[in-house]
C-alpha positions as CSV (number, residue, x, y, z in Angstrom):
1,M,23.8,286.5,-28.9
2,T,21.6,289.0,-27.0
3,D,22.9,291.0,-24.0
4,E,21.3,288.7,-21.5
5,Q,22.9,285.4,-23.1
6,F,26.3,287.4,-22.6
7,T,25.7,288.4,-19.0
8,R,24.9,284.8,-18.2
9,Q,28.0,283.9,-19.6
10,L,29.8,286.1,-17.7
11,K,28.0,284.8,-14.5
12,G,29.3,281.3,-14.8
13,Y,26.5,279.8,-17.4
14,R,27.8,277.4,-19.7
15,L,26.3,275.8,-22.8
16,A,24.8,272.5,-21.6
17,T,23.8,269.7,-24.0
18,A,21.8,266.8,-22.9
19,E,21.2,263.8,-24.8
20,I,17.8,262.4,-23.5
21,L,16.8,258.8,-24.2
22,Y,13.0,258.0,-23.8
23,H,10.7,255.0,-24.2
24,M,8.4,255.7,-27.4
25,P,4.9,256.2,-26.0
26,D,3.2,253.6,-28.5
27,H,6.2,251.4,-28.7
28,P,7.8,251.1,-24.9
29,S,10.3,248.6,-26.0
30,L,11.9,251.2,-28.6
31,I,14.0,254.0,-27.3
32,Q,14.1,257.5,-29.1
33,T,16.7,260.3,-28.6
34,F,16.2,263.8,-28.0
35,V,19.0,266.4,-27.7
36,W,18.2,269.6,-25.6
37,Q,20.8,272.7,-25.5
38,N,20.6,275.6,-23.4
39,L,23.0,278.0,-21.2
40,D,22.7,276.4,-17.8
41,L,24.6,276.6,-14.4
42,S,26.8,273.5,-13.6
43,P,26.8,271.3,-11.6
44,K,22.9,271.5,-10.7
45,Y,21.7,272.4,-14.0
46,P,18.4,274.2,-13.0
47,R,17.0,274.8,-16.5
48,L,17.7,271.3,-17.4
49,M,15.9,270.2,-14.3
50,K,12.9,272.3,-14.8
51,F,12.7,271.2,-18.5
52,L,12.9,267.4,-17.3
53,E,10.1,268.0,-14.6
54,F,8.0,269.4,-17.6
55,W,8.7,266.4,-19.4
56,E,7.8,263.9,-16.8
57,D,4.5,266.1,-16.0
58,N,3.4,266.8,-19.8
59,L,4.6,264.3,-22.2
60,D,3.9,260.5,-22.6
61,G,7.4,259.3,-23.4
62,R,9.0,257.9,-20.0
63,L,12.5,258.9,-19.5
64,H,15.2,256.3,-20.0
65,S,18.4,258.2,-19.3
66,V,19.9,261.5,-19.6
67,T,23.6,262.5,-20.4
68,V,24.9,265.7,-20.0
69,G,27.8,267.7,-21.0
70,A,28.9,271.1,-20.5
71,M,31.1,273.8,-22.1
72,E,32.0,277.2,-20.8
73,L,31.8,279.5,-23.9
74,I,33.4,282.7,-22.5
75,S,34.5,283.3,-19.3
76,A,35.6,286.9,-17.6
77,S,39.2,286.6,-18.0
78,E,38.5,286.7,-21.9
79,V,36.5,290.0,-21.8
80,G,38.5,293.3,-21.6
81,T,38.9,296.4,-23.7
82,A,40.4,296.5,-27.2
83,E,43.5,298.0,-28.0
84,E,42.9,301.9,-28.5
85,F,44.4,303.6,-31.7
86,V,43.8,306.9,-33.2
87,L,42.6,307.5,-36.9
88,H,43.8,310.7,-38.6
């Protein structure tokens, strides 16, 4: 985990997982699934929204539905200093 990811988690970012169902471009009656995961801010999910905008603007598969789940990986209350001890 990078320092940037750790800092984001302390600011409230959560691991967001989106199951994206979309129509296959060559066979619109068939639905395919894609799983997207990233640190994002709940409940607006700006990174996911940016990704979905990119999808709609640049990819041929028309979106069917998106299901989102998010889990907090670390909270500020879990971060503290370790107990101090002395080695001789």
